[in-house]
N, CA, C and O atoms as a GROMACS GRO file, in nm:
protein
  340
    1MET      N    1  -2.264 -17.998  17.978
    1MET     CA    2  -2.318 -17.893  17.895
    1MET      C    3  -2.456 -17.934  17.851
    1MET      O    4  -2.483 -18.052  17.827
    2LYS      N    5  -2.543 -17.839  17.840
    2LYS     CA    6  -2.680 -17.862  17.795
    2LYS      C    7  -2.680 -17.865  17.642
    2LYS      O    8  -2.637 -17.770  17.577
    3VAL      N    9  -2.729 -17.976  17.586
    3VAL     CA   10  -2.735 -17.991  17.441
    3VAL      C   11  -2.880 -18.006  17.396
    3VAL      O   12  -2.966 -18.051  17.472
    4SER      N   13  -2.905 -17.968  17.271
    4SER     CA   14  -3.035 -17.989  17.208
    4SER      C   15  -3.016 -18.082  17.090
    4SER      O   16  -2.922 -18.067  17.011
    5VAL      N   17  -3.105 -18.179  17.080
    5VAL     CA   18  -3.092 -18.284  16.979
    5VAL      C   19  -3.210 -18.278  16.883
    5VAL      O   20  -3.325 -18.266  16.923
    6LEU      N   21  -3.177 -18.287  16.756
    6LEU     CA   22  -3.277 -18.304  16.651
    6LEU      C   23  -3.261 -18.445  16.598
    6LEU      O   24  -3.152 -18.483  16.554
    7GLY      N   25  -3.366 -18.521  16.600
    7GLY     CA   26  -3.357 -18.654  16.544
    7GLY      C   27  -3.432 -18.757  16.625
    7GLY      O   28  -3.479 -18.729  16.735
    8PRO      N   29  -3.443 -18.874  16.571
    8PRO     CA   30  -3.396 -18.903  16.435
    8PRO      C   31  -3.473 -18.818  16.336
    8PRO      O   32  -3.595 -18.807  16.343
    9ASN      N   33  -3.400 -18.758  16.244
    9ASN     CA   34  -3.460 -18.650  16.168
    9ASN      C   35  -3.465 -18.668  16.017
    9ASN      O   36  -3.516 -18.581  15.947
   10GLY      N   37  -3.415 -18.777  15.966
   10GLY     CA   38  -3.424 -18.797  15.822
   10GLY      C   39  -3.328 -18.710  15.740
   10GLY      O   40  -3.336 -18.708  15.618
   11ILE      N   41  -3.239 -18.639  15.807
   11ILE     CA   42  -3.138 -18.563  15.736
   11ILE      C   43  -3.026 -18.660  15.701
   11ILE      O   44  -2.983 -18.738  15.786
   12ASN      N   45  -2.979 -18.657  15.580
   12ASN     CA   46  -2.893 -18.763  15.528
   12ASN      C   47  -2.757 -18.779  15.592
   12ASN      O   48  -2.699 -18.887  15.584
   13ASP      N   49  -2.703 -18.678  15.656
   13ASP     CA   50  -2.565 -18.689  15.703
   13ASP      C   51  -2.551 -18.753  15.841
   13ASP      O   52  -2.440 -18.788  15.879
   14ALA      N   53  -2.659 -18.769  15.916
   14ALA     CA   54  -2.653 -18.832  16.048
   14ALA      C   55  -2.794 -18.860  16.097
   14ALA      O   56  -2.890 -18.795  16.054
   15THR      N   57  -2.806 -18.954  16.188
   15THR     CA   58  -2.936 -18.983  16.246
   15THR      C   59  -2.977 -18.874  16.343
   15THR      O   60  -3.094 -18.835  16.348
   16PHE      N   61  -2.881 -18.825  16.422
   16PHE     CA   62  -2.907 -18.720  16.520
   16PHE      C   63  -2.814 -18.602  16.494
   16PHE      O   64  -2.697 -18.620  16.462
   17HIS      N   65  -2.866 -18.482  16.509
   17HIS     CA   66  -2.787 -18.359  16.507
   17HIS      C   67  -2.787 -18.303  16.647
   17HIS      O   68  -2.893 -18.284  16.707
   18VAL      N   69  -2.668 -18.275  16.701
   18VAL     CA   70  -2.655 -18.226  16.838
   18VAL      C   71  -2.595 -18.085  16.834
   18VAL      O   72  -2.487 -18.063  16.779
   19HIS      N   73  -2.668 -17.992  16.895
   19HIS     CA   74  -2.626 -17.851  16.906
   19HIS      C   75  -2.623 -17.812  17.053
   19HIS      O   76  -2.684 -17.878  17.137
   20ALA      N   77  -2.553 -17.704  17.082
   20ALA     CA   78  -2.564 -17.644  17.216
   20ALA      C   79  -2.706 -17.592  17.231
   20ALA      O   80  -2.764 -17.540  17.136
   21GLU      N   81  -2.762 -17.607  17.350
   21GLU     CA   82  -2.897 -17.557  17.372
   21GLU      C   83  -2.902 -17.408  17.341
   21GLU      O   84  -2.815 -17.332  17.384
   22GLY      N   85  -3.003 -17.367  17.268
   22GLY     CA   86  -3.018 -17.227  17.232
   22GLY      C   87  -2.944 -17.185  17.106
   22GLY      O   88  -2.952 -17.069  17.066
   23CYS      N   89  -2.873 -17.276  17.042
   23CYS     CA   90  -2.798 -17.243  16.920
   23CYS      C   91  -2.896 -17.194  16.812
   23CYS      O   92  -3.001 -17.254  16.790
   24ARG      N   93  -2.859 -17.086  16.747
   24ARG     CA   94  -2.946 -17.029  16.643
   24ARG      C   95  -2.956 -17.119  16.520
   24ARG      O   96  -3.053 -17.107  16.444
   25ASP      N   97  -2.861 -17.207  16.499
   25ASP     CA   98  -2.867 -17.297  16.383
   25ASP      C   99  -2.987 -17.391  16.389
   25ASP      O  100  -3.033 -17.438  16.285
   26ILE      N  101  -3.037 -17.418  16.508
   26ILE     CA  102  -3.152 -17.509  16.521
   26ILE      C  103  -3.271 -17.458  16.442
   26ILE      O  104  -3.345 -17.537  16.384
   27SER      N  105  -3.290 -17.328  16.439
   27SER     CA  106  -3.405 -17.272  16.369
   27SER      C  107  -3.398 -17.292  16.217
   27SER      O  108  -3.501 -17.284  16.150
   28ARG      N  109  -3.281 -17.318  16.163
   28ARG     CA  110  -3.269 -17.337  16.018
   28ARG      C  111  -3.331 -17.469  15.972
   28ARG      O  112  -3.352 -17.489  15.852
   29TYR      N  113  -3.359 -17.557  16.064
   29TYR     CA  114  -3.422 -17.684  16.029
   29TYR      C  115  -3.571 -17.668  16.004
   29TYR      O  116  -3.638 -17.760  15.956
   30GLY      N  117  -3.623 -17.552  16.037
   30GLY     CA  118  -3.763 -17.524  16.010
   30GLY      C  119  -3.858 -17.616  16.082
   30GLY      O  120  -3.853 -17.629  16.204
   31ARG      N  121  -3.944 -17.679  16.006
   31ARG     CA  122  -4.051 -17.758  16.065
   31ARG      C  123  -4.015 -17.905  16.081
   31ARG      O  124  -4.105 -17.986  16.101
   32ILE      N  125  -3.890 -17.942  16.073
   32ILE     CA  126  -3.855 -18.084  16.084
   32ILE      C  127  -3.908 -18.141  16.214
   32ILE      O  128  -3.978 -18.242  16.214
   33GLU      N  129  -3.875 -18.079  16.323
   33GLU     CA  130  -3.922 -18.125  16.452
   33GLU      C  131  -3.875 -18.032  16.561
   33GLU      O  132  -3.795 -17.941  16.538
   34ARG      N  133  -3.925 -18.055  16.678
   34ARG     CA  134  -3.885 -17.977  16.794
   34ARG      C  135  -3.768 -18.048  16.862
   34ARG      O  136  -3.773 -18.169  16.884
   35PRO      N  137  -3.662 -17.974  16.895
   35PRO     CA  138  -3.546 -18.039  16.960
   35PRO      C  139  -3.578 -18.080  17.103
   35PRO      O  140  -3.666 -18.023  17.167
   36TRP      N  141  -3.506 -18.179  17.153
   36TRP     CA  142  -3.513 -18.214  17.294
   36TRP      C  143  -3.377 -18.191  17.355
   36TRP      O  144  -3.275 -18.206  17.288
   37SER      N  145  -3.375 -18.155  17.483
   37SER     CA  146  -3.251 -18.114  17.548
   37SER      C  147  -3.221 -18.200  17.670
   37SER      O  148  -3.311 -18.252  17.736
   38PHE      N  149  -3.092 -18.214  17.698
   38PHE     CA  150  -3.046 -18.282  17.819
   38PHE      C  151  -2.904 -18.238  17.850
   38PHE      O  152  -2.836 -18.180  17.765
   39ASP      N  153  -2.860 -18.266  17.971
   39ASP     CA  154  -2.723 -18.236  18.012
   39ASP      C  155  -2.632 -18.350  17.968
   39ASP      O  156  -2.655 -18.466  18.004
   40ALA      N  157  -2.530 -18.318  17.890
   40ALA     CA  158  -2.435 -18.418  17.844
   40ALA      C  159  -2.298 -18.389  17.904
   40ALA      O  160  -2.254 -18.274  17.909
   41GLU      N  161  -2.233 -18.494  17.949
   41GLU     CA  162  -2.101 -18.481  18.011
   41GLU      C  163  -1.988 -18.500  17.910
   41GLU      O  164  -1.879 -18.447  17.929
   42SER      N  165  -2.015 -18.575  17.804
   42SER     CA  166  -1.912 -18.607  17.705
   42SER      C  167  -1.980 -18.658  17.578
   42SER      O  168  -2.101 -18.682  17.576
   43VAL      N  169  -1.901 -18.676  17.473
   43VAL     CA  170  -1.953 -18.736  17.350
   43VAL      C  171  -2.004 -18.876  17.381
   43VAL      O  172  -2.110 -18.916  17.333
   44GLN      N  173  -1.929 -18.950  17.460
   44GLN     CA  174  -1.972 -19.084  17.497
   44GLN      C  175  -2.106 -19.081  17.568
   44GLN      O  176  -2.196 -19.156  17.534
   45HIS      N  177  -2.120 -18.993  17.668
   45HIS     CA  178  -2.244 -18.985  17.744
   45HIS      C  179  -2.361 -18.948  17.653
   45HIS      O  180  -2.468 -19.009  17.662
   46ALA      N  181  -2.343 -18.850  17.566
   46ALA     CA  182  -2.451 -18.809  17.476
   46ALA      C  183  -2.492 -18.924  17.384
   46ALA      O  184  -2.611 -18.948  17.364
   47THR      N  185  -2.395 -18.995  17.330
   47THR     CA  186  -2.424 -19.109  17.243
   47THR      C  187  -2.496 -19.218  17.319
   47THR      O  188  -2.590 -19.279  17.266
   48GLU      N  189  -2.456 -19.244  17.441
   48GLU     CA  190  -2.523 -19.345  17.523
   48GLU      C  191  -2.667 -19.307  17.554
   48GLU      O  192  -2.754 -19.394  17.556
   49VAL      N  193  -2.693 -19.180  17.575
   49VAL     CA  194  -2.831 -19.135  17.597
   49VAL      C  195  -2.913 -19.156  17.470
   49VAL      O  196  -3.025 -19.207  17.476
   50LEU      N  197  -2.859 -19.117  17.356
   50LEU     CA  198  -2.932 -19.126  17.231
   50LEU      C  199  -2.960 -19.270  17.189
   50LEU      O  200  -3.063 -19.298  17.128
   51TYR      N  201  -2.870 -19.360  17.220
   51TYR     CA  202  -2.884 -19.499  17.176
   51TYR      C  203  -2.902 -19.597  17.291
   51TYR      O  204  -2.867 -19.714  17.279
   52SER      N  205  -2.954 -19.550  17.402
   52SER     CA  206  -2.969 -19.636  17.520
   52SER      C  207  -3.055 -19.759  17.496
   52SER      O  208  -3.037 -19.861  17.563
   53ASP      N  209  -3.148 -19.752  17.403
   53ASP     CA  210  -3.233 -19.867  17.373
   53ASP      C  211  -3.161 -19.976  17.295
   53ASP      O  212  -3.208 -20.090  17.289
   54PHE      N  213  -3.048 -19.943  17.235
   54PHE     CA  214  -2.978 -20.038  17.148
   54PHE      C  215  -2.846 -20.088  17.205
   54PHE      O  216  -2.811 -20.204  17.185
   55ILE      N  217  -2.774 -20.002  17.275
   55ILE     CA  218  -2.641 -20.039  17.325
   55ILE      C  219  -2.651 -20.155  17.423
   55ILE      O  220  -2.728 -20.151  17.520
   56GLY      N  221  -2.574 -20.258  17.396
   56GLY     CA  222  -2.566 -20.372  17.486
   56GLY      C  223  -2.690 -20.459  17.489
   56GLY      O  224  -2.703 -20.543  17.578
   57SER      N  225  -2.780 -20.443  17.395
   57SER     CA  226  -2.902 -20.523  17.395
   57SER      C  227  -2.882 -20.650  17.312
   57SER      O  228  -2.798 -20.656  17.223
   58ASP      N  229  -2.962 -20.749  17.343
   58ASP     CA  230  -2.954 -20.875  17.269
   58ASP      C  231  -2.984 -20.858  17.121
   58ASP      O  232  -2.926 -20.927  17.037
   59GLU      N  233  -3.074 -20.766  17.089
   59GLU     CA  234  -3.111 -20.749  16.949
   59GLU      C  235  -3.000 -20.686  16.864
   59GLU      O  236  -3.005 -20.695  16.742
   60THR      N  237  -2.901 -20.623  16.927
   60THR     CA  238  -2.792 -20.563  16.851
   60THR      C  239  -2.660 -20.636  16.872
   60THR      O  240  -2.555 -20.589  16.827
   61ALA      N  241  -2.663 -20.751  16.938
   61ALA     CA  242  -2.542 -20.830  16.960
   61ALA      C  243  -2.503 -20.900  16.830
   61ALA      O  244  -2.588 -20.945  16.754
   62HIS      N  245  -2.373 -20.908  16.806
   62HIS     CA  246  -2.320 -20.975  16.687
   62HIS      C  247  -2.218 -21.079  16.731
   62HIS      O  248  -2.118 -21.046  16.794
   63ASP      N  249  -2.244 -21.203  16.699
   63ASP     CA  250  -2.152 -21.313  16.733
   63ASP      C  251  -2.117 -21.313  16.882
   63ASP      O  252  -2.002 -21.336  16.918
   64GLY      N  253  -2.216 -21.287  16.967
   64GLY     CA  254  -2.195 -21.289  17.111
   64GLY      C  255  -2.130 -21.165  17.168
   64GLY      O  256  -2.105 -21.158  17.288
   65THR      N  257  -2.102 -21.066  17.084
   65THR     CA  258  -2.042 -20.941  17.129
   65THR      C  259  -2.149 -20.832  17.128
   65THR      O  260  -2.218 -20.812  17.028
   66TYR      N  261  -2.162 -20.763  17.240
   66TYR     CA  262  -2.262 -20.659  17.251
   66TYR      C  263  -2.209 -20.525  17.199
   66TYR      O  264  -2.090 -20.498  17.207
   67THR      N  265  -2.299 -20.445  17.146
   67THR     CA  266  -2.260 -20.314  17.094
   67THR      C  267  -2.226 -20.218  17.209
   67THR      O  268  -2.272 -20.235  17.322
   68THR      N  269  -2.145 -20.119  17.176
   68THR     CA  270  -2.108 -20.013  17.271
   68THR      C  271  -2.139 -19.879  17.206
   68THR      O  272  -2.180 -19.873  17.090
   69TRP      N  273  -2.120 -19.773  17.281
   69TRP     CA  274  -2.145 -19.639  17.227
   69TRP      C  275  -2.062 -19.611  17.103
   69TRP      O  276  -2.105 -19.536  17.014
   70GLU      N  277  -1.944 -19.670  17.095
   70GLU     CA  278  -1.855 -19.648  16.980
   70GLU      C  279  -1.914 -19.700  16.849
   70GLU      O  280  -1.877 -19.653  16.741
   71ASP      N  281  -2.004 -19.795  16.858
   71ASP     CA  282  -2.070 -19.847  16.739
   71ASP      C  283  -2.171 -19.749  16.682
   71ASP      O  284  -2.214 -19.765  16.567
   72TYR      N  285  -2.210 -19.649  16.758
   72TYR     CA  286  -2.316 -19.556  16.718
   72TYR      C  287  -2.269 -19.411  16.703
   72TYR      O  288  -2.342 -19.329  16.647
   73VAL      N  289  -2.152 -19.378  16.751
   73VAL     CA  290  -2.108 -19.238  16.752
   73VAL      C  291  -2.102 -19.178  16.611
   73VAL      O  292  -2.118 -19.057  16.595
   74ASN      N  293  -2.080 -19.260  16.509
   74ASN     CA  294  -2.076 -19.209  16.372
   74ASN      C  295  -2.215 -19.176  16.317
   74ASN      O  296  -2.227 -19.118  16.209
   75GLU      N  297  -2.318 -19.211  16.391
   75GLU     CA  298  -2.455 -19.177  16.353
   75GLU      C  299  -2.499 -19.043  16.412
   75GLU      O  300  -2.611 -18.997  16.388
   76VAL      N  301  -2.410 -18.981  16.488
   76VAL     CA  302  -2.441 -18.855  16.557
   76VAL      C  303  -2.349 -18.746  16.501
   76VAL      O  304  -2.228 -18.764  16.494
   77ARG      N  305  -2.408 -18.634  16.463
   77ARG     CA  306  -2.328 -18.520  16.418
   77ARG      C  307  -2.327 -18.416  16.529
   77ARG      O  308  -2.430 -18.357  16.561
   78PHE      N  309  -2.210 -18.394  16.585
   78PHE     CA  310  -2.192 -18.292  16.688
   78PHE      C  311  -2.145 -18.165  16.618
   78PHE      O  312  -2.040 -18.164  16.554
   79PHE      N  313  -2.222 -18.058  16.631
   79PHE     CA  314  -2.189 -17.932  16.565
   79PHE      C  315  -2.084 -17.855  16.645
   79PHE      O  316  -2.066 -17.880  16.764
   80PRO      N  317  -2.015 -17.760  16.582
   80PRO     CA  318  -1.908 -17.686  16.649
   80PRO      C  319  -1.952 -17.612  16.776
   80PRO      O  320  -1.868 -17.582  16.862
   81CYS      N  321  -2.079 -17.583  16.789
   81CYS     CA  322  -2.127 -17.514  16.910
   81CYS      C  323  -2.124 -17.605  17.033
   81CYS      O  324  -2.140 -17.558  17.145
   82VAL      N  325  -2.104 -17.734  17.012
   82VAL     CA  326  -2.101 -17.832  17.121
   82VAL      C  327  -1.957 -17.852  17.164
   82VAL      O  328  -1.872 -17.890  17.083
   83ASP      N  329  -1.930 -17.826  17.290
   83ASP     CA  330  -1.794 -17.838  17.344
   83ASP      C  331  -1.788 -17.958  17.437
   83ASP      O  332  -1.786 -17.945  17.560
   84LEU      N  333  -1.784 -18.076  17.377
   84LEU     CA  334  -1.773 -18.202  17.453
   84LEU      C  335  -1.651 -18.277  17.406
   84LEU      O  336  -1.612 -18.269  17.289
   85LYS      N  337  -1.591 -18.348  17.496
   85LYS     CA  338  -1.475 -18.433  17.462
   85LYS      C  339  -1.516 -18.578  17.464
   85LYS      O  340  -1.435 -18.666  17.438
   0.00000   0.00000   0.00000
C-alpha cells in the first residue's frame, strides 16, 4: 500500500505519522511539512524504511545486541487509514 509519512515532525505522540497516500487528514497538519510517500508491504517494512539509518547499526547497539524494527515501531503512529499488518 502507498503510504504518506509526516516526520520527524515534532508532534508529541510519535516521531512519524503514517497515513494512506491522499488521506485528507494530512492537510490538518498545516505547514508542519510536506509528506513523503513510498510503497509499504507491512508495519515492519514501513518501520524499517523509516529507521533504516539506525536499525542494526553499531551506534544503536546495546551490550552487543543490535536494534531491530521492533525497537522503533512505538515511535511510529499508524493511522486508521493505513491497512498494514
